[in-house]
N, C-alpha and C positions, 0 to 999 in steps of 0.2 A: 504494499499499499504506500502512497505518497501522502505527505502532510504538507499543507502550505500555510505560511504565516506571513500576513501582509502587515505593512506599516507605512507611516508617512502621510496619512490623510490629516485634515484639519481645516481650519478656517483661513482664508486668504482674501484679500480685496481683488477686485477685478483688475486685470493687467498683471497680476502677480504670478508667482510661480511655486510649484510643489513638486516634490519628487516621492513617488511611490516605490516601495520595494516589496518583493515577494520571495521568500526564501522556501525552497522546496527541500524536503527530506524524506528518507525512506527508500523504496525501490525505484530508483531513478533509471529510466531507459537510456540506451546509448543515442537514441534519436527521439525527440520529442519536439512539442509545440507548446510554448507558454504564451499566454494571452491575458490581456486585461479587457474586462467588460465593465459596463456601468448600468446602474438602474436608478433613474430619477423617480421621485414620488408619482405614483400614478401612471407610470409608463412602463414598457416592456424593457427587460435587460437587453443591452445592445453591445455588439463588439466595438472596441475602440482601437486595439492594435494587437497584432500577433507577431511572434518571432520564433523561428525554428532553431534547432541546435546549431545549424550552420548559418544562422544569422540573416536568413531571409525574413523580411518584414512586410507587413501590410497594415494600412491605417484606414479608419473610417474617414470619409470626406470631410466630416464636420471637424476633424482634429489634424489634418494634414497641414504641416507647416508650423504648427504650434506644439505638438506632442512628439516625443521621441522615445521609442522602446528600445531597450538594450539588454544584455544578459551577460552574466559572468559564469561560464560553464563550470569553471573550477569551484565556485561557491554554489552552484545550482540556483542562482538568484536572478531574478528578472527586475528591471527597473522601468518606470514610466516618468519620464521628465516632462512636466506639464508647464508650458509657458503661455504667457498672454491669455491667462485664464479669463473666462467669461461666466455670466451668471448661469448661463445654460450649461455649463459643465458641472454644476452642482448635482451630485448623485452619490450613491454608494458604489465604490469601486471594487471589483472582484477580480482576483487572479484566477486563472484556470490552467491546469496541466493536462495535457493530452498526449498519449502515446500508446500505440497498439490499441488493445481494448480498453485501455484505462482513461477515465476522465475524472478529475478531481477538482473541486472548488475550494477557494479559500473562504474565510469568514466575512470578508468585506471590510473596507475601511472608508469612512465618510469624508467626502470633500464638499466643503461649502465655500461658494464664491460670492462675496458681498458686493453689491453694486454701489 
């Protein structure tokens, strides 16, 4: 099994920055995909960014140019650098680990952007 621990959420003013971290532990596969999702109040959970073991990335259109996903394979950790934050970025952010048959979610970390 894989266990995910997220950190880095909080309150920030519009235009500010935050960096989220998600550390994975347990049965880590040699090739996997780690991703950040978010869910705003009253809305469905949506994909924000994904990154594979070999650092192939994908972003939602709404965050392109503002958010950067990266990972440190030695630490089994994925990061989400969020810049130029907007009020519409306010949501609970979740880390997801996917490999072979396995899909694991983190507990979520809240991000609140005040305007």
